[in-house]
FIMARVEX-923108 format. One record per atom (N, C-alpha, C, O, CB): residue in one letter; residue number from 1; atom name; z, y, x. Coordinates in steps of 0.2 Angstrom, whole numbers. Glycine has a CB too. Example, Ala and Ser with C-alpha at 12.3 -4.5 7.8 and 13.67 -1.06 7.14 Angstrom:
# FIMARVEX-923108
r aa=a | i=1 | at=N | z=39 | y=-28 | x=66
r aa=a | i=1 | at=CA | z=39 | y=-22 | x=62
r aa=a | i=1 | at=C | z=39 | y=-16 | x=66
r aa=a | i=1 | at=O | z=42 | y=-17 | x=71
r aa=a | i=1 | at=CB | z=45 | y=-22 | x=57
r aa=s | i=2 | at=N | z=35 | y=-11 | x=64
r aa=s | i=2 | at=CA | z=36 | y=-5 | x=68
r aa=s | i=2 | at=C | z=39 | y=0 | x=64
r aa=s | i=2 | at=O | z=40 | y=6 | x=67
r aa=s | i=2 | at=CB | z=29 | y=-3 | x=70
END
This chain:
# FIMARVEX-923108
r aa=m | i=1 | at=N | z=38 | y=145 | x=-38
r aa=m | i=1 | at=CA | z=33 | y=145 | x=-44
r aa=m | i=1 | at=C | z=31 | y=138 | x=-46
r aa=m | i=1 | at=O | z=29 | y=134 | x=-42
r aa=m | i=1 | at=CB | z=27 | y=150 | x=-42
r aa=e | i=2 | at=N | z=31 | y=137 | x=-52
r aa=e | i=2 | at=CA | z=29 | y=130 | x=-55
r aa=e | i=2 | at=C | z=22 | y=129 | x=-54
r aa=e | i=2 | at=O | z=18 | y=134 | x=-55
r aa=e | i=2 | at=CB | z=32 | y=129 | x=-62
r aa=p | i=3 | at=N | z=20 | y=123 | x=-53
r aa=p | i=3 | at=CA | z=12 | y=122 | x=-53
r aa=p | i=3 | at=C | z=10 | y=123 | x=-60
r aa=p | i=3 | at=O | z=12 | y=121 | x=-65
r aa=p | i=3 | at=CB | z=11 | y=115 | x=-51
r aa=k | i=4 | at=N | z=4 | y=127 | x=-60
r aa=k | i=4 | at=CA | z=1 | y=128 | x=-67
r aa=k | i=4 | at=C | z=-3 | y=122 | x=-69
r aa=k | i=4 | at=O | z=-5 | y=118 | x=-65
r aa=k | i=4 | at=CB | z=-5 | y=134 | x=-66
r aa=i | i=5 | at=N | z=-3 | y=121 | x=-76
r aa=i | i=5 | at=CA | z=-5 | y=115 | x=-79
r aa=i | i=5 | at=C | z=-13 | y=114 | x=-77
r aa=i | i=5 | at=O | z=-15 | y=109 | x=-75
r aa=i | i=5 | at=CB | z=-5 | y=115 | x=-86
r aa=e | i=6 | at=N | z=-17 | y=120 | x=-77
r aa=e | i=6 | at=CA | z=-24 | y=119 | x=-76
r aa=e | i=6 | at=C | z=-26 | y=118 | x=-69
r aa=e | i=6 | at=O | z=-31 | y=116 | x=-68
r aa=e | i=6 | at=CB | z=-27 | y=125 | x=-79
r aa=s | i=7 | at=N | z=-21 | y=118 | x=-64
r aa=s | i=7 | at=CA | z=-23 | y=117 | x=-57
r aa=s | i=7 | at=C | z=-18 | y=112 | x=-54
r aa=s | i=7 | at=O | z=-18 | y=113 | x=-48
r aa=s | i=7 | at=CB | z=-23 | y=124 | x=-54
r aa=s | i=8 | at=N | z=-15 | y=108 | x=-58
r aa=s | i=8 | at=CA | z=-11 | y=103 | x=-55
r aa=s | i=8 | at=C | z=-11 | y=96 | x=-58
r aa=s | i=8 | at=O | z=-14 | y=96 | x=-64
r aa=s | i=8 | at=CB | z=-3 | y=105 | x=-55
r aa=t | i=9 | at=N | z=-9 | y=91 | x=-55
r aa=t | i=9 | at=CA | z=-9 | y=85 | x=-58
r aa=t | i=9 | at=C | z=-2 | y=83 | x=-61
r aa=t | i=9 | at=O | z=3 | y=87 | x=-60
r aa=t | i=9 | at=CB | z=-10 | y=79 | x=-53
r aa=e | i=10 | at=N | z=-2 | y=78 | x=-65
r aa=e | i=10 | at=CA | z=5 | y=76 | x=-68
r aa=e | i=10 | at=C | z=10 | y=74 | x=-63
r aa=e | i=10 | at=O | z=16 | y=76 | x=-63
r aa=e | i=10 | at=CB | z=4 | y=70 | x=-73
r aa=e | i=11 | at=N | z=7 | y=71 | x=-57
r aa=e | i=11 | at=CA | z=12 | y=69 | x=-52
r aa=e | i=11 | at=C | z=15 | y=75 | x=-48
r aa=e | i=11 | at=O | z=21 | y=75 | x=-47
r aa=e | i=11 | at=CB | z=8 | y=65 | x=-47
r aa=q | i=12 | at=N | z=11 | y=80 | x=-47
r aa=q | i=12 | at=CA | z=13 | y=87 | x=-44
r aa=q | i=12 | at=C | z=18 | y=90 | x=-49
r aa=q | i=12 | at=O | z=24 | y=93 | x=-46
r aa=q | i=12 | at=CB | z=7 | y=91 | x=-43
r aa=r | i=13 | at=N | z=17 | y=90 | x=-55
r aa=r | i=13 | at=CA | z=22 | y=93 | x=-60
r aa=r | i=13 | at=C | z=28 | y=89 | x=-60
r aa=r | i=13 | at=O | z=34 | y=92 | x=-61
r aa=r | i=13 | at=CB | z=19 | y=94 | x=-67
r aa=m | i=14 | at=N | z=28 | y=83 | x=-60
r aa=m | i=14 | at=CA | z=34 | y=79 | x=-60
r aa=m | i=14 | at=C | z=38 | y=80 | x=-54
r aa=m | i=14 | at=O | z=44 | y=80 | x=-54
r aa=m | i=14 | at=CB | z=32 | y=71 | x=-61
r aa=a | i=15 | at=N | z=35 | y=80 | x=-48
r aa=a | i=15 | at=CA | z=38 | y=81 | x=-42
r aa=a | i=15 | at=C | z=42 | y=88 | x=-42
r aa=a | i=15 | at=O | z=47 | y=88 | x=-40
r aa=a | i=15 | at=CB | z=33 | y=81 | x=-36
r aa=y | i=16 | at=N | z=38 | y=93 | x=-45
r aa=y | i=16 | at=CA | z=41 | y=100 | x=-45
r aa=y | i=16 | at=C | z=48 | y=99 | x=-49
r aa=y | i=16 | at=O | z=53 | y=102 | x=-47
r aa=y | i=16 | at=CB | z=36 | y=105 | x=-48
r aa=i | i=17 | at=N | z=48 | y=96 | x=-55
r aa=i | i=17 | at=CA | z=53 | y=96 | x=-60
r aa=i | i=17 | at=C | z=59 | y=92 | x=-56
r aa=i | i=17 | at=O | z=65 | y=94 | x=-56
r aa=i | i=17 | at=CB | z=52 | y=93 | x=-67
r aa=s | i=18 | at=N | z=57 | y=86 | x=-53
r aa=s | i=18 | at=CA | z=62 | y=82 | x=-50
r aa=s | i=18 | at=C | z=66 | y=86 | x=-44
r aa=s | i=18 | at=O | z=72 | y=85 | x=-44
r aa=s | i=18 | at=CB | z=59 | y=76 | x=-47
r aa=e | i=19 | at=N | z=62 | y=89 | x=-40
r aa=e | i=19 | at=CA | z=65 | y=93 | x=-35
r aa=e | i=19 | at=C | z=69 | y=99 | x=-37
r aa=e | i=19 | at=O | z=74 | y=100 | x=-35
r aa=e | i=19 | at=CB | z=60 | y=95 | x=-30
r aa=t | i=20 | at=N | z=66 | y=103 | x=-42
r aa=t | i=20 | at=CA | z=69 | y=109 | x=-44
r aa=t | i=20 | at=C | z=76 | y=108 | x=-48
r aa=t | i=20 | at=O | z=80 | y=112 | x=-47
r aa=t | i=20 | at=CB | z=64 | y=113 | x=-48
r aa=f | i=21 | at=N | z=76 | y=103 | x=-52
r aa=f | i=21 | at=CA | z=82 | y=101 | x=-56
r aa=f | i=21 | at=C | z=85 | y=95 | x=-54
r aa=f | i=21 | at=O | z=88 | y=92 | x=-58
r aa=f | i=21 | at=CB | z=80 | y=101 | x=-63
r aa=r | i=22 | at=N | z=85 | y=93 | x=-47
r aa=r | i=22 | at=CA | z=89 | y=87 | x=-45
r aa=r | i=22 | at=C | z=96 | y=89 | x=-45
r aa=r | i=22 | at=O | z=99 | y=94 | x=-45
r aa=r | i=22 | at=CB | z=87 | y=86 | x=-37
r aa=c | i=23 | at=N | z=100 | y=83 | x=-46
r aa=c | i=23 | at=CA | z=107 | y=84 | x=-46
r aa=c | i=23 | at=C | z=110 | y=86 | x=-39
r aa=c | i=23 | at=O | z=108 | y=83 | x=-34
r aa=c | i=23 | at=CB | z=110 | y=77 | x=-48
r aa=r | i=24 | at=N | z=114 | y=91 | x=-39
r aa=r | i=24 | at=CA | z=117 | y=93 | x=-32
r aa=r | i=24 | at=C | z=124 | y=91 | x=-31
r aa=r | i=24 | at=O | z=127 | y=93 | x=-26
r aa=r | i=24 | at=CB | z=116 | y=101 | x=-32
r aa=s | i=25 | at=N | z=126 | y=87 | x=-36
r aa=s | i=25 | at=CA | z=133 | y=84 | x=-36
r aa=s | i=25 | at=C | z=138 | y=89 | x=-35
r aa=s | i=25 | at=O | z=143 | y=88 | x=-31
r aa=s | i=25 | at=CB | z=133 | y=79 | x=-30
r aa=d | i=26 | at=N | z=137 | y=95 | x=-37
r aa=d | i=26 | at=CA | z=142 | y=101 | x=-37
r aa=d | i=26 | at=C | z=142 | y=105 | x=-44
r aa=d | i=26 | at=O | z=139 | y=110 | x=-44
r aa=d | i=26 | at=CB | z=141 | y=105 | x=-31
r aa=c | i=27 | at=N | z=145 | y=102 | x=-49
r aa=c | i=27 | at=CA | z=144 | y=104 | x=-55
r aa=c | i=27 | at=C | z=147 | y=111 | x=-56
r aa=c | i=27 | at=O | z=144 | y=115 | x=-60
r aa=c | i=27 | at=CB | z=147 | y=100 | x=-60
r aa=d | i=28 | at=N | z=152 | y=113 | x=-53
r aa=d | i=28 | at=CA | z=155 | y=120 | x=-53
r aa=d | i=28 | at=C | z=150 | y=125 | x=-51
r aa=d | i=28 | at=O | z=150 | y=131 | x=-54
r aa=d | i=28 | at=CB | z=161 | y=120 | x=-49
r aa=i | i=29 | at=N | z=146 | y=124 | x=-46
r aa=i | i=29 | at=CA | z=141 | y=129 | x=-44
r aa=i | i=29 | at=C | z=134 | y=128 | x=-47
r aa=i | i=29 | at=O | z=131 | y=133 | x=-48
r aa=i | i=29 | at=CB | z=141 | y=128 | x=-36
r aa=c | i=30 | at=N | z=132 | y=122 | x=-48
r aa=c | i=30 | at=CA | z=125 | y=121 | x=-50
r aa=c | i=30 | at=C | z=123 | y=123 | x=-57
r aa=c | i=30 | at=O | z=120 | y=128 | x=-58
r aa=c | i=30 | at=CB | z=124 | y=113 | x=-49
r aa=g | i=31 | at=N | z=126 | y=120 | x=-62
r aa=g | i=31 | at=CA | z=125 | y=122 | x=-69
r aa=g | i=31 | at=C | z=119 | y=119 | x=-72
r aa=g | i=31 | at=O | z=118 | y=121 | x=-78
r aa=g | i=31 | at=CB | z=125 | y=129 | x=-69
r aa=i | i=32 | at=N | z=115 | y=115 | x=-69
r aa=i | i=32 | at=CA | z=109 | y=112 | x=-72
r aa=i | i=32 | at=C | z=111 | y=108 | x=-78
r aa=i | i=32 | at=O | z=107 | y=109 | x=-83
r aa=i | i=32 | at=CB | z=105 | y=108 | x=-67
r aa=c | i=33 | at=N | z=116 | y=104 | x=-78
r aa=c | i=33 | at=CA | z=118 | y=100 | x=-84
r aa=c | i=33 | at=C | z=120 | y=105 | x=-90
r aa=c | i=33 | at=O | z=118 | y=103 | x=-95
r aa=c | i=33 | at=CB | z=124 | y=96 | x=-82
r aa=q | i=34 | at=N | z=123 | y=110 | x=-88
r aa=q | i=34 | at=CA | z=125 | y=115 | x=-94
r aa=q | i=34 | at=C | z=119 | y=118 | x=-97
r aa=q | i=34 | at=O | z=118 | y=119 | x=-103
r aa=q | i=34 | at=CB | z=130 | y=120 | x=-91
r aa=v | i=35 | at=N | z=114 | y=120 | x=-93
r aa=v | i=35 | at=CA | z=108 | y=123 | x=-95
r aa=v | i=35 | at=C | z=104 | y=119 | x=-100
r aa=v | i=35 | at=O | z=102 | y=121 | x=-105
r aa=v | i=35 | at=CB | z=103 | y=126 | x=-90
r aa=f | i=36 | at=N | z=104 | y=112 | x=-98
r aa=f | i=36 | at=CA | z=100 | y=107 | x=-102
r aa=f | i=36 | at=C | z=105 | y=103 | x=-106
r aa=f | i=36 | at=O | z=102 | y=98 | x=-109
r aa=f | i=36 | at=CB | z=96 | y=103 | x=-97
r aa=h | i=37 | at=N | z=111 | y=105 | x=-107
r aa=h | i=37 | at=CA | z=115 | y=102 | x=-112
r aa=h | i=37 | at=C | z=116 | y=94 | x=-110
r aa=h | i=37 | at=O | z=116 | y=90 | x=-115
r aa=h | i=37 | at=CB | z=113 | y=102 | x=-119
r aa=g | i=38 | at=N | z=116 | y=93 | x=-104
r aa=g | i=38 | at=CA | z=117 | y=86 | x=-101
r aa=g | i=38 | at=C | z=111 | y=81 | x=-102
r aa=g | i=38 | at=O | z=112 | y=75 | x=-101
r aa=g | i=38 | at=CB | z=123 | y=83 | x=-105
r aa=k | i=39 | at=N | z=105 | y=84 | x=-104
r aa=k | i=39 | at=CA | z=99 | y=80 | x=-105
r aa=k | i=39 | at=C | z=95 | y=80 | x=-98
r aa=k | i=39 | at=O | z=96 | y=85 | x=-94
r aa=k | i=39 | at=CB | z=95 | y=83 | x=-110
r aa=e | i=40 | at=N | z=92 | y=75 | x=-97
r aa=e | i=40 | at=CA | z=88 | y=74 | x=-91
r aa=e | i=40 | at=C | z=82 | y=78 | x=-91
r aa=e | i=40 | at=O | z=78 | y=78 | x=-95
r aa=e | i=40 | at=CB | z=86 | y=66 | x=-90
r aa=p | i=41 | at=N | z=81 | y=82 | x=-85
r aa=p | i=41 | at=CA | z=76 | y=87 | x=-85
r aa=p | i=41 | at=C | z=69 | y=84 | x=-85
r aa=p | i=41 | at=O | z=65 | y=87 | x=-88
r aa=p | i=41 | at=CB | z=76 | y=91 | x=-78
r aa=l | i=42 | at=N | z=68 | y=78 | x=-83
r aa=l | i=42 | at=CA | z=61 | y=75 | x=-84
r aa=l | i=42 | at=C | z=60 | y=74 | x=-91
r aa=l | i=42 | at=O | z=54 | y=74 | x=-93
r aa=l | i=42 | at=CB | z=61 | y=68 | x=-80
r aa=l | i=43 | at=N | z=65 | y=72 | x=-95
r aa=l | i=43 | at=CA | z=63 | y=71 | x=-102
r aa=l | i=43 | at=C | z=62 | y=78 | x=-106
r aa=l | i=43 | at=O | z=58 | y=79 | x=-110
r aa=l | i=43 | at=CB | z=69 | y=68 | x=-106
r aa=i | i=44 | at=N | z=66 | y=83 | x=-104
r aa=i | i=44 | at=CA | z=65 | y=90 | x=-107
r aa=i | i=44 | at=C | z=58 | y=92 | x=-105
r aa=i | i=44 | at=O | z=55 | y=95 | x=-110
r aa=i | i=44 | at=CB | z=71 | y=94 | x=-104
r aa=f | i=45 | at=N | z=56 | y=92 | x=-99
r aa=f | i=45 | at=CA | z=50 | y=94 | x=-97
r aa=f | i=45 | at=C | z=44 | y=89 | x=-98
r aa=f | i=45 | at=O | z=39 | y=90 | x=-95
r aa=f | i=45 | at=CB | z=50 | y=97 | x=-90
r aa=e | i=46 | at=N | z=45 | y=84 | x=-102
r aa=e | i=46 | at=CA | z=40 | y=79 | x=-103
r aa=e | i=46 | at=C | z=33 | y=82 | x=-105
r aa=e | i=46 | at=O | z=28 | y=80 | x=-103
r aa=e | i=46 | at=CB | z=42 | y=74 | x=-108
r aa=d | i=47 | at=N | z=33 | y=87 | x=-110
r aa=d | i=47 | at=CA | z=27 | y=90 | x=-112
r aa=d | i=47 | at=C | z=23 | y=94 | x=-107
r aa=d | i=47 | at=O | z=17 | y=94 | x=-106
r aa=d | i=47 | at=CB | z=28 | y=95 | x=-118
r aa=y | i=48 | at=N | z=27 | y=97 | x=-102
r aa=y | i=48 | at=CA | z=25 | y=101 | x=-97
r aa=y | i=48 | at=C | z=21 | y=96 | x=-92
r aa=y | i=48 | at=O | z=16 | y=97 | x=-90
r aa=y | i=48 | at=CB | z=30 | y=105 | x=-93
r aa=i | i=49 | at=N | z=25 | y=91 | x=-90
r aa=i | i=49 | at=CA | z=22 | y=86 | x=-85
r aa=i | i=49 | at=C | z=16 | y=83 | x=-88
r aa=i | i=49 | at=O | z=11 | y=82 | x=-84
r aa=i | i=49 | at=CB | z=27 | y=80 | x=-84
r aa=a | i=50 | at=N | z=15 | y=82 | x=-95
r aa=a | i=50 | at=CA | z=9 | y=79 | x=-98
r aa=a | i=50 | at=C | z=4 | y=84 | x=-99
r aa=a | i=50 | at=O | z=-2 | y=82 | x=-100
r aa=a | i=50 | at=CB | z=11 | y=76 | x=-104
r aa=g | i=51 | at=N | z=5 | y=90 | x=-98
r aa=g | i=51 | at=CA | z=0 | y=96 | x=-98
r aa=g | i=51 | at=C | z=0 | y=98 | x=-105
r aa=g | i=51 | at=O | z=-6 | y=102 | x=-107
r aa=g | i=51 | at=CB | z=-6 | y=93 | x=-96
r aa=r | i=52 | at=N | z=4 | y=97 | x=-110
r aa=r | i=52 | at=CA | z=4 | y=99 | x=-117
r aa=r | i=52 | at=C | z=7 | y=106 | x=-118
r aa=r | i=52 | at=O | z=5 | y=110 | x=-122
r aa=r | i=52 | at=CB | z=7 | y=95 | x=-121
r aa=r | i=53 | at=N | z=12 | y=108 | x=-114
r aa=r | i=53 | at=CA | z=15 | y=115 | x=-115
r aa=r | i=53 | at=C | z=17 | y=118 | x=-108
r aa=r | i=53 | at=O | z=18 | y=114 | x=-103
r aa=r | i=53 | at=CB | z=22 | y=114 | x=-119
r aa=t | i=54 | at=N | z=18 | y=124 | x=-107
r aa=t | i=54 | at=CA | z=19 | y=127 | x=-101
r aa=t | i=54 | at=C | z=26 | y=126 | x=-99
r aa=t | i=54 | at=O | z=31 | y=125 | x=-104
r aa=t | i=54 | at=CB | z=17 | y=134 | x=-101
r aa=f | i=55 | at=N | z=28 | y=127 | x=-93
r aa=f | i=55 | at=CA | z=35 | y=126 | x=-90
r aa=f | i=55 | at=C | z=39 | y=132 | x=-94
r aa=f | i=55 | at=O | z=44 | y=131 | x=-96
r aa=f | i=55 | at=CB | z=35 | y=127 | x=-83
r aa=q | i=56 | at=N | z=36 | y=138 | x=-94
r aa=q | i=56 | at=CA | z=40 | y=144 | x=-97
r aa=q | i=56 | at=C | z=41 | y=143 | x=-104
r aa=q | i=56 | at=O | z=47 | y=145 | x=-106
r aa=q | i=56 | at=CB | z=35 | y=150 | x=-96
r aa=e | i=57 | at=N | z=37 | y=140 | x=-108
r aa=e | i=57 | at=CA | z=38 | y=139 | x=-115
r aa=e | i=57 | at=C | z=44 | y=135 | x=-116
r aa=e | i=57 | at=O | z=49 | y=136 | x=-120
r aa=e | i=57 | at=CB | z=32 | y=136 | x=-119
r aa=i | i=58 | at=N | z=45 | y=129 | x=-112
r aa=i | i=58 | at=CA | z=50 | y=125 | x=-113
r aa=i | i=58 | at=C | z=57 | y=128 | x=-110
r aa=i | i=58 | at=O | z=62 | y=127 | x=-113
r aa=i | i=58 | at=CB | z=49 | y=118 | x=-109
r aa=f | i=59 | at=N | z=56 | y=131 | x=-104
r aa=f | i=59 | at=CA | z=62 | y=134 | x=-101
r aa=f | i=59 | at=C | z=65 | y=139 | x=-106
r aa=f | i=59 | at=O | z=71 | y=140 | x=-107
r aa=f | i=59 | at=CB | z=61 | y=137 | x=-95
r aa=r | i=60 | at=N | z=61 | y=143 | x=-109
r aa=r | i=60 | at=CA | z=63 | y=149 | x=-114
r aa=r | i=60 | at=C | z=67 | y=146 | x=-119
r aa=r | i=60 | at=O | z=72 | y=148 | x=-122
r aa=r | i=60 | at=CB | z=57 | y=153 | x=-116
r aa=e | i=61 | at=N | z=65 | y=140 | x=-122
r aa=e | i=61 | at=CA | z=68 | y=137 | x=-128
r aa=e | i=61 | at=C | z=75 | y=135 | x=-126
r aa=e | i=61 | at=O | z=80 | y=136 | x=-130
r aa=e | i=61 | at=CB | z=64 | y=130 | x=-130
r aa=y | i=62 | at=N | z=76 | y=132 | x=-120
r aa=y | i=62 | at=CA | z=83 | y=130 | x=-118
r aa=y | i=62 | at=C | z=87 | y=136 | x=-116
r aa=y | i=62 | at=O | z=93 | y=135 | x=-116
r aa=y | i=62 | at=CB | z=82 | y=125 | x=-112
r aa=k | i=63 | at=N | z=84 | y=141 | x=-114
r aa=k | i=63 | at=CA | z=88 | y=147 | x=-113
r aa=k | i=63 | at=C | z=91 | y=150 | x=-119
r aa=k | i=63 | at=O | z=97 | y=153 | x=-119
r aa=k | i=63 | at=CB | z=84 | y=153 | x=-109
r aa=r | i=64 | at=N | z=88 | y=149 | x=-125
r aa=r | i=64 | at=CA | z=90 | y=152 | x=-131
r aa=r | i=64 | at=C | z=95 | y=148 | x=-135
r aa=r | i=64 | at=O | z=99 | y=150 | x=-138
r aa=r | i=64 | at=CB | z=84 | y=153 | x=-136
r aa=i | i=65 | at=N | z=95 | y=141 | x=-133
r aa=i | i=65 | at=CA | z=99 | y=136 | x=-136
r aa=i | i=65 | at=C | z=106 | y=137 | x=-133
r aa=i | i=65 | at=O | z=106 | y=137 | x=-127
r aa=i | i=65 | at=CB | z=97 | y=129 | x=-136
r aa=k | i=66 | at=N | z=111 | y=138 | x=-137
r aa=k | i=66 | at=CA | z=118 | y=138 | x=-134
r aa=k | i=66 | at=C | z=123 | y=133 | x=-137
r aa=k | i=66 | at=O | z=129 | y=133 | x=-135
r aa=k | i=66 | at=CB | z=121 | y=145 | x=-134
END
């Protein structure tokens, strides 16, 4: 479960994104790059890390984009 904005620090949210979406060097199994269209997860979740938008809001956006 992702850290909630109201009860976490930017550092905690950044660590969560870095660990959750780290490169696993196995593109056939992982799929993170495909979900985020080759974009860096730390950039995609920049608003979440800064506390401006929830993790779920941003993640839902990327699930809709194909």
